[in-house]
C-alpha positions as CSV (number, residue, x, y, z in Angstrom):
1,M,269.0,208.2,-17.4
2,T,271.8,210.5,-18.5
3,L,272.1,214.2,-17.6
4,K,271.3,215.1,-21.2
5,E,268.1,213.1,-21.2
6,C,267.0,214.6,-17.9
7,K,267.6,218.2,-19.2
8,K,265.6,217.3,-22.4
9,E,262.7,216.0,-20.3
10,E,262.8,219.1,-18.0
11,K,262.7,221.4,-21.1
12,A,259.8,219.5,-22.6
13,D,257.9,219.8,-19.3
14,R,258.5,223.5,-19.1
15,E,257.3,224.0,-22.7
16,F,254.2,222.0,-21.9
17,Q,253.4,224.1,-18.9
18,K,253.9,227.3,-20.9
19,K,251.8,226.1,-23.9
20,F,248.8,224.8,-21.9
21,K,249.1,227.3,-19.0
22,F,249.5,224.3,-16.7
23,E,250.5,225.2,-13.1
24,G,252.3,222.9,-10.7
25,S,254.1,219.7,-11.4
26,I,253.0,217.2,-14.0
27,H,251.5,214.0,-12.5
28,V,250.2,211.2,-14.6
29,L,246.7,210.3,-13.4
30,T,246.3,207.1,-15.4
31,R,247.4,205.3,-18.6
32,M,245.0,204.5,-21.4
33,M,245.3,202.7,-24.6
34,V,243.9,204.1,-27.8
35,D,241.0,202.0,-29.1
36,P,242.4,199.4,-31.6
37,A,239.2,199.8,-33.7
38,A,239.5,203.6,-33.9
39,T,240.8,205.4,-37.0
40,E,244.3,206.8,-36.9
41,K,244.5,210.6,-36.7
42,R,247.3,212.8,-37.8
43,G,247.0,215.4,-35.2
44,G,248.2,219.0,-35.6
45,G,247.8,222.2,-33.7
46,K,246.9,221.2,-30.2
47,N,245.8,217.7,-31.1
48,L,247.9,214.6,-30.5
49,P,248.4,212.2,-33.4
50,L,246.7,208.9,-32.4
51,R,247.8,205.4,-33.5
52,R,245.8,202.2,-32.8
53,G,246.8,200.5,-29.6
54,E,249.1,203.3,-28.5
55,I,249.5,203.8,-24.7
56,L,249.0,207.3,-23.5
57,D,249.7,208.9,-20.1
58,V,246.6,210.9,-19.0
59,I,247.6,214.2,-17.3
60,Q,244.3,216.0,-17.0
61,F,240.7,215.4,-18.0
62,T,239.8,218.8,-19.5
63,N,236.2,218.2,-20.6
64,R,234.1,215.4,-22.1
65,E,235.6,215.9,-25.6
66,Q,239.2,216.4,-24.9
67,I,241.8,214.8,-22.6
68,L,245.3,216.2,-22.0
69,C,247.7,213.3,-22.8
70,R,251.4,212.5,-23.3
71,N,252.6,209.8,-25.8
72,S,255.7,207.7,-25.8
73,Q,257.8,210.4,-27.4
74,R,256.8,212.7,-24.4
75,R,254.7,215.0,-26.7
76,C,251.9,216.5,-24.7
77,K,248.7,217.5,-26.4
78,S,245.0,217.1,-26.3
79,A,243.5,213.8,-27.5
80,G,239.9,213.2,-28.5
81,A,238.0,211.3,-25.9
82,E,236.1,209.3,-28.6
83,A,239.3,207.3,-29.4
84,L,239.9,206.4,-25.8
85,P,237.7,203.9,-23.9
86,A,235.5,205.2,-21.1
């Protein structure tokens, strides 16, 4: 990883912590795949766009309807729990 990539990741993590009022370091709890049979969602606001079969890093289980996730482009937003397997 180059210095430029490291700085970009650190900046993205700081923005995530500020946006979601997340304290402490970001630790990935688990990885989940979006249900291949689910409909694709565009996202927007605080919701993450979901694509079928995409692998997401789960950062925090917020409640039964929403899970705080990070996708392959390191975008951190909430994802609907209905699209992820239980």
